[in-house]
Structure formats: C-alpha cells, structure tokens
C-alpha positions in Angstrom: 321.0 82.1 57.3 321.5 83.8 60.6 321.3 81.8 63.8 318.1 83.7 64.9 316.4 83.0 61.6 317.4 79.4 61.8 315.9 79.1 65.3 312.7 80.7 64.2 312.3 78.4 61.2 312.9 75.4 63.4 309.7 76.1 65.4 306.6 74.2 64.2 304.1 75.2 66.9 303.7 78.6 68.7 301.4 78.8 71.7 300.9 82.5 72.7 299.2 83.8 75.8 296.6 81.0 75.9 294.0 81.0 78.7 291.2 78.5 79.1 288.2 78.5 81.5 284.8 76.8 81.7 281.7 76.8 83.9 281.0 73.6 85.8 277.5 72.1 86.4 277.0 74.3 89.4 277.8 77.4 87.4 281.1 78.0 88.9 283.9 79.6 86.8 286.8 77.2 86.6 290.2 78.5 85.4 292.1 75.7 83.8 295.0 77.3 82.0 296.6 80.7 82.5 299.1 82.5 80.3 300.5 79.5 78.4 303.4 80.5 76.2 305.4 77.7 74.5 307.3 77.1 71.3 307.7 73.5 70.1 310.6 72.6 67.8 310.1 70.7 64.6 310.8 67.0 65.1 311.3 67.1 68.8 309.7 64.8 71.5 308.2 67.0 74.1 306.5 65.8 77.3 304.1 67.7 79.6 303.9 66.7 83.2 302.1 68.0 86.2 299.6 67.0 88.9 296.1 65.7 88.0 293.8 68.5 86.9 296.5 70.9 86.0 295.3 71.2 82.4 297.7 69.0 80.6 295.0 67.2 78.5 293.2 70.5 78.0 296.3 71.9 76.5 296.7 68.9 74.2 293.0 69.2 73.1 293.6 72.9 72.3 296.6 71.9 70.1 294.4 69.3 68.4 291.7 71.8 67.8 289.1 69.8 69.8 288.6 72.8 72.1 289.2 76.5 71.6 291.1 78.8 74.0 289.3 81.6 75.8 292.1 84.0 74.8 295.4 83.5 73.0 296.4 81.8 69.8 297.9 78.5 68.7 299.8 78.6 65.4 301.0 75.5 63.6 303.3 76.0 60.6 302.3 79.6 60.3 298.5 78.9 60.4 296.2 79.5 63.4 294.6 76.3 64.7 290.8 76.6 64.5 289.7 73.0 64.5 290.7 69.4 64.1 292.9 68.5 61.2 294.7 65.3 60.1 298.0 67.0 60.3 297.5 66.8 64.1 297.2 63.1 65.0 295.7 62.3 68.3 296.1 59.1 70.4 293.7 58.9 73.3 294.4 57.3 76.7 292.4 54.2 75.8 293.1 54.1 72.1 289.6 54.9 70.9 289.5 52.1 68.3 286.4 51.3 66.4 285.3 48.0 67.9 283.5 46.8 64.8 286.6 47.3 62.5 289.6 45.0 62.2 293.2 46.2 62.8 293.8 47.1 59.1 290.4 48.8 58.7 291.0 50.8 61.9 294.3 52.1 60.5 292.6 52.8 57.2 289.9 55.1 58.7 292.0 58.3 58.4 292.9 57.6 54.8 289.2 57.1 54.0 288.1 60.2 55.8 290.6 62.2 53.7 289.5 60.4 50.5 293.1 59.2 49.8 292.6 55.5 50.6 293.0 54.1 47.1 296.4 55.6 46.5 297.7 55.0 50.0 296.2 51.6 51.0 299.5 49.9 50.3 301.0 51.8 53.3 298.7 50.0 55.7 300.8 46.8 55.6 303.9 48.9 56.2 302.5 50.5 59.3 301.2 47.1 60.6 304.7 45.7 60.2 306.2 48.9 61.8 304.1 48.5 65.0 304.9 44.8 65.2 301.4 43.5 64.5 302.0 41.5 61.3 299.6 38.5 61.3 296.9 40.4 63.3 295.5 42.4 60.4 292.1 40.7 60.5 291.8 40.8 64.3 289.2 43.0 66.1 290.1 45.2 69.0 288.5 42.8 71.6 290.9 40.2 70.4 294.0 42.4 71.1 295.8 43.1 74.4 295.8 46.7 75.7 299.3 47.3 74.4 298.5 45.9 70.9 295.4 48.1 70.7 297.5 51.2 71.6 299.9 50.3 68.8 297.0 50.2 66.4 295.9 53.7 67.6 299.4 55.1 67.1 299.6 53.6 63.6 296.2 55.0 62.7 297.4 58.5 63.7 300.7 58.2 61.9 299.5 56.9 58.6 298.2 60.3 57.8 301.7 61.7 58.0 300.7 64.3 60.7 303.0 67.2 61.4 302.4 66.7 65.1 301.4 63.5 67.0 299.6 64.2 70.2 299.7 61.5 72.9 297.3 61.7 75.8 298.7 59.3 78.4 298.4 56.4 76.0 300.4 54.1 78.2 298.9 54.9 81.6 296.6 51.8 81.8 299.3 49.4 80.7 301.4 47.1 82.8 305.1 48.1 83.2 306.4 45.6 80.7 304.0 46.6 78.0 304.5 50.3 78.8 308.2 49.9 78.2 307.6 48.1 74.9 305.3 50.9 73.7 307.8 53.5 74.8 310.6 51.9 72.7 308.2 51.5 69.7 307.4 55.3 70.0 311.1 56.1 69.9 311.6 53.9 66.8 308.6 55.6 65.1 309.9 59.0 66.1 313.3 58.2 64.6 311.9 56.9 61.4 309.2 59.5 60.7 310.8 62.6 62.3 307.3 63.5 63.5 307.0 66.1 66.2 305.5 64.3 69.2 303.9 65.9 72.3 303.1 63.5 75.2 301.0 64.2 78.3 302.1 61.9 81.1 302.1 61.6 84.9 305.2 59.3 84.8 308.4 61.2 85.3 310.6 58.2 84.3 308.6 58.0 81.0 309.1 61.6 80.3 312.8 61.4 80.9 313.1 58.2 78.8 311.4 59.6 75.8 311.8 63.4 75.7 314.1 66.1 74.3 312.4 68.6 76.6 310.0 68.4 79.5 307.4 71.0 80.4 306.6 71.2 84.1 303.2 72.6 84.9 301.7 74.0 88.1 298.4 72.8 89.6 295.2 74.5 88.4 295.2 77.0 87.0 297.9 75.4 85.0 300.9 77.5 84.2 304.3 76.6 82.9 306.6 76.4 85.8 309.7 75.3 83.9 311.0 73.8 80.7 313.8 71.3 81.1 316.2 70.2 78.4 317.0 66.4 78.5 320.4 65.9 76.9 320.9 62.2 77.6 321.8 60.2 74.6 319.6 57.3 73.4 319.3 54.5 74.4 318.7 55.8 77.9 319.2 53.6 81.0 316.6 54.1 83.7 319.0 53.0 86.4 321.9 55.3 85.2 323.3 58.0 87.5 322.4 60.8 85.2 318.9 59.5 84.7 318.3 59.1 88.4 319.7 62.6 89.0 317.3 64.1 86.5 314.4 62.1 88.1 315.2 63.6 91.6 315.5 67.1 90.1 312.2 66.9 88.3 310.4 65.5 91.3 311.7 68.4 93.3 310.5 70.8 90.7 307.0 69.2 90.7 306.9 69.5 94.4 307.9 73.2 94.2 305.4 73.8 91.4 302.7 72.4 93.7 303.7 74.6 96.6 302.0 78.0 97.4 302.3 80.7 96.4 302.1 79.7 92.7 304.9 81.0 90.4 303.8 83.9 88.2 306.4 83.7 85.4 305.9 82.0 82.1 308.4 80.5 79.6 
C-alpha cells in the first residue's frame, strides 16, 4: 500500500466545509461555526480548545448527530452522519445519568436500547471493574461522588464499542484531584480499547496531558486557527520543561486566535 493510501485509510472522520448558524430568541442570525475542515485519525485522542462560545460543543454535537450543519458534511467510516448512533458515544458535561437507575443499570441502558443486552450483560461487570467502581454496582447516582458518576457515564458510552467517544468537558466541574484521576482513567481506557476520542475542554493542561493533537479554535464564528501535534511520550509530566513550553505556546496561540482581525485560513 502506498503511503498516501495508508494515510487515507487511517482517517475515521472527515469534516468538510461545515457551517452552522441559528436564530436567537430575538430573531438575530448567529453564526457559530464557519468553514470547518478536519480529518480525525483512527484511534487518536484529539482535543478541541477555544474561548467560551466558540462553537466547540456545537461541533461535538454535529459529530454526534444531535444537530445538523447548515452546510457541509460529516463522514464517519465512509458514511455521512445524519443522526445519533451508538457508534458515536457521548459523555455530557454533568454525566447525564438516569437518577432512578443503579450504576449497573445505567451502564446497561445502551445495550438494552440496541436489544443486545442478553448476549452482552456479562460485559457490565468488566466495565465496572475497568472504571474502578467494583462494589458500587447497586448504588444510585445520588450516592456517588461527581468523579464516580462521570466514570459511570464513560463506561455507559464505551460498553457499546463506539467507533468514536465524544467528551463534552466531562471533567470541568470536578476538583483537581478527581479531574487528574479521571484523566488517567481515560488514558487507560483509550489504550485498552483503541477508541478514537474527541474531547472538548477549556483546560490547556488537560489537552496537552491527554492528546495526540490539539485543535485551536477562534472565537465566534468558530474557525480552526491551528492544529498542533503533541509528540510527548506517556506518561506526561505536567511540570516538565517540554510540557510547560507547549503550554506557553498554546496559550499564545489562543491569545492570537482571539485577536482581531480573525484568521481566514482553515486546516
């Protein structure tokens, strides 16, 4: 196989010329995303960062099929995304667990929705062990800490073997210790499952710690300002010279992306 064909076959998600607008309650036309072009590699961990309101979550929702672009296409594994699908797992900022279901029953909901519960129910215990919640199977969400609840949400998404796991700032409301714990758990799950992961975050350190590449977006209308390769080996040390150098570099790029006039090129 030629190098070019190898590169093409390694791409799981193509986002081509995507634009998204909506009308607010006052009837004003709001442009959220403009000319988004992005190719996501199979099995990579990609983070999207940018200022509040730049369209990061909107882009994630478009990939999930929860919203539809005004123009442009999103193609996963050769098929155009036209709506939600279990092959695109989604973890919300606050977990979105069903409060009336136990940990094991929350994790089982995806299997039941796909009518594959009976042949896959044995995997629930595996995922509970994988996320470090053995012994909490019968607990309800109100009996869990925020970090534990987010672990359940991640397991619920992963048990369907999604091709892409979409993470919408799932650690933003957690304390720093719990956040670090969830970050390490995500890296373990990523290594074990080889699942493509796309994370939306405001946290530059989090993006560097987790990612193979980081997409830097401009303020609204959100455009891709730059895509950065993160070539640091794992485990990464937040206080290391290379880590801190990358942090300064990305913060400078975020500042430049927020400055006027807005850059017009896309990647």
